[in-house]
N, C-alpha and C positions, 0 to 999 in steps of 0.2 A: 832762555825761558820763554814759555808761551804765555800770551796774555789772554785771559778769559774774563770779560767784563771788567770789574774793578779789582780782581784778584790776580796776582801773578803766581804762576805755578812753575815749578821746575819741569824739565822734559820728563824726568822720571815720574813725577806726580801726575803729569798729563797722560802719560802712557798707562800708568796703573789705573787711573780713572776711566780712560776709554776702554781698556781691556775689561774692567769690571762691568761697564755698561754693556759691552758686547756679550759677555758671558750671561748676564741677566736676560738680555733680549733673545738669546739663542734657545734657551731651554724653558719651555712652559712648565709650570709647577707640577703638573701630572706626569711629566717626563723627567723631572729632576730627581736623581737618586738621593740627593741631600734631604728630600722630603719624604722618602719612602716609608719611614717609620714614625712620622709625626702623629698619626692617629692610633698607633699601636699601644695596646694596654701595657702598662709598666711591667707587670709580672711576665708577660710574654716577651717583652723586649729584653728583660734580664735573662730569661732562658736562652734567647737567641745569642746574647752577648757571651754567655757561658758555653755555648756550643751544644746545649741540650736539645734545642730545636734546630733541625737541619734545614736551613732555608733553601739551599739548592735543591734538595729532594722535594720540598713543597712546591717550589717554582716549576720543576719538571712535571710534577703531578698536575698542577694547574694547567700547564700548556697542553698536556695530553687530554685533559678534560675539555679543552677548547678545540681539540682536533689539530693541534699545531705541533711541529717538531721543535727541537731545541733552538733553532734559528728563527722561530716565529712564523714559519711558513705552513700553510694549510696542507695537511696530509690526510685528513679525514679521520673518522673514528674507527673505521674497520682496519685500516692499514697498521695502526700502532698496537693492535691487540689489547687495547685498554677497554675495559668494560665500563661504560658510562653510568650504568645503573648502580654501581657499588658506591 
């Protein structure tokens, strides 16, 4: 057992606690997929859950509007054939 302050923890508890801390420290909120839908309207979220709204399609469209390919690399607006004015 590891000793932390006045509290004794088992090795399993110590490992779980340190892994949890590492996980929290590694991912900033804006990059954490667990928070992706936190501000999404409930009706939209329900449609996503039912498969009515195709999130992959919307994500690809947003990447094209930014001039990026599916890997997030800049390809420009001309190369993808996407009309930005639409």
